[in-house]
N, C-alpha and C positions, 0 to 999 in steps of 0.2 A: 161730049165736046172735050177736046184736049187742050193742053197748055199752049201748043203751037198756035192755036187760033186766037189767043188773047194776050200772049206775052209781048213785051216791048223788046225790040231788037233793032240794032245791036245794043248790047248792054254796056253801060259806062263802067270803065275800069280805072284802077290806079295801080302803080307798082308798089312793091314792098317798101321802097325808100321815099315814097311821096311824102312831103312834109305836111304837117297839120294845116298849115296855111294853104297849101295847094289843094288839099282835100276839101277844106271849107269853101274855097273859091269855086271848085268844080261842082260841089253841091249847090251853091248859090246860083251860079250862072246857068246850070242845067235844070234848076228848080226841082231837084230830087232830094230824097232824104237818105239815100244810101248808095254805096258804090261797091263793086266787087274788087277785091285785091287779088292780083295775079302775079305769078313769078315771071322769070325771063322767057319761059316757053308758053306764056299765056294760059297756064293752068291755074284754076281757082285755088287760092290759099286761104281766103277768109273774106269777110265783109266789114265795111266800116261805114258808120252812119252818124246822123246827128246825135244819137244817144251816146256814142263813143266820144264825141267832141264835148259833151256836157261835163265830163270828168275834168276837163281843163278849166271850166268856168265855175263849177260848184265849189263850195267851201269844203275842204277836207275835214273829215271827222274821225275821231279815234275809233278803231274797231271795237266791237263788243269785248269787254273784259271784266274780270273780277279782281278786286284788290283784297288780299287776305294777309294780315300781319305784315304789311309793308311790301308784299310781293304782288306782282301783276301777272295774272293768268289770262292769256288771250283765248277767246272762244272761237277763233278761226284758225285754220291751218296756216303755217308760214307761207306755203305756196300761194294761198288765196291772198294773203296780205301783200306778197311780192307782186302778184298780178295787178292788184289794185294800185299800188305805188307806181308801177310801170305805166299804167293807163293815165294816172294823174300827171306824171312827169314826162310821158312819151312825146316825142317830137316827130316821129314818122309812122306810117301806116302799120308797119310790123309791130310797133309798141302798143298801139291802141285798138287794133282790129279784133273782131271776134273770130275765133278759129273753129268753133263748134257750129258749123253751118249745115243746115238742112238744104238739100238741093233736089231737083226733079229733072226728068227728061222732057223732051218736047211731046212725048206720047202719053204723059201722065194725065189722067182724067182730072177735070176741074174739081169734081167732088172730093177727090183725094187731096188735092192742094188745099182746099178749104179746111178739111179735117186736120192736115198738118199744121196749118196756120193757127188753128184753135189749140191743138194739143201742145205745140211748141211755143205758143205765144210770140209768133213772128209776124212782121208786117210785110215782108217781101221774101221771095224765094228765088234764088238764081236757077236758071235753066241751063243744064250742062250737056255737052256731047263730048264723049271721050275725055272727061275731066276739064274741058275748056268751056267757059261761059259763052252761051250763044243768045241769051235773053234773060229777062227777069219778069216775074209775075208778082203783082202786088195785091193787097187786100182789095183795093179799089178796082183792079181788073176783074177779080172774081165776083165782086158785088155787082159791077156793071153788067157782066155777062148774065148773072142771075136776074137782074132787073129787066134785061132785054128778053127774058123768057127762055133763055137758052138751057137752063138747068133746073127749072122748078120741078122738083120731084113730086109726083102724085097729083099734079094739077094739069089741066088742059091749058093750052096756050091762051085761050080766051079767058081763063080764070086768073092768069098772072096779073099783078098790079098794072093798071094802065098808067102811062107816063104822059105828062103834058109839059110844054115848054112855056114858061112865063117870059115877060119882056126882059127880065134881067138875065136870062140864060140859065136859071136854076131849075132843075127838074123837080117836080112835085107829084105825088100820087093823087089821082082823081078819086073822089068818094063815090 
């Protein structure tokens, strides 16, 4: 099974100059945890999510350092500290977004997406075509496809966990 079969499309995007307030409102109204940041040509530049907004809420703390004879030696590079300060004080997407983004194509196998999510510790992966976002696949999408019996490796379909629907609409495994 490929990403095309489970991705959400179209993907929600914001521009580089979207304000933190606009980002937060778009996340809230669409009930999503992340957005793809695009340039003027709709090419993916980065992603921004709830985690990036937490920097605005969290109490800032001093970076790790050592004090020796009245001198302070920081244990992080100046570029790391600059990036942290930009995220804390940032007012637009370009300031707070993550730019080291892993992406996949529509033809990527779901098993490969699951491996990427585990290895890179990411919750969502943009799906791109020619550098432009065409969808997004989340951990929930991958898990739901597995629970539907689509990718259980080494098991026959009848061996996959059975699902039942209770009256509250929550799925639970049958024993």
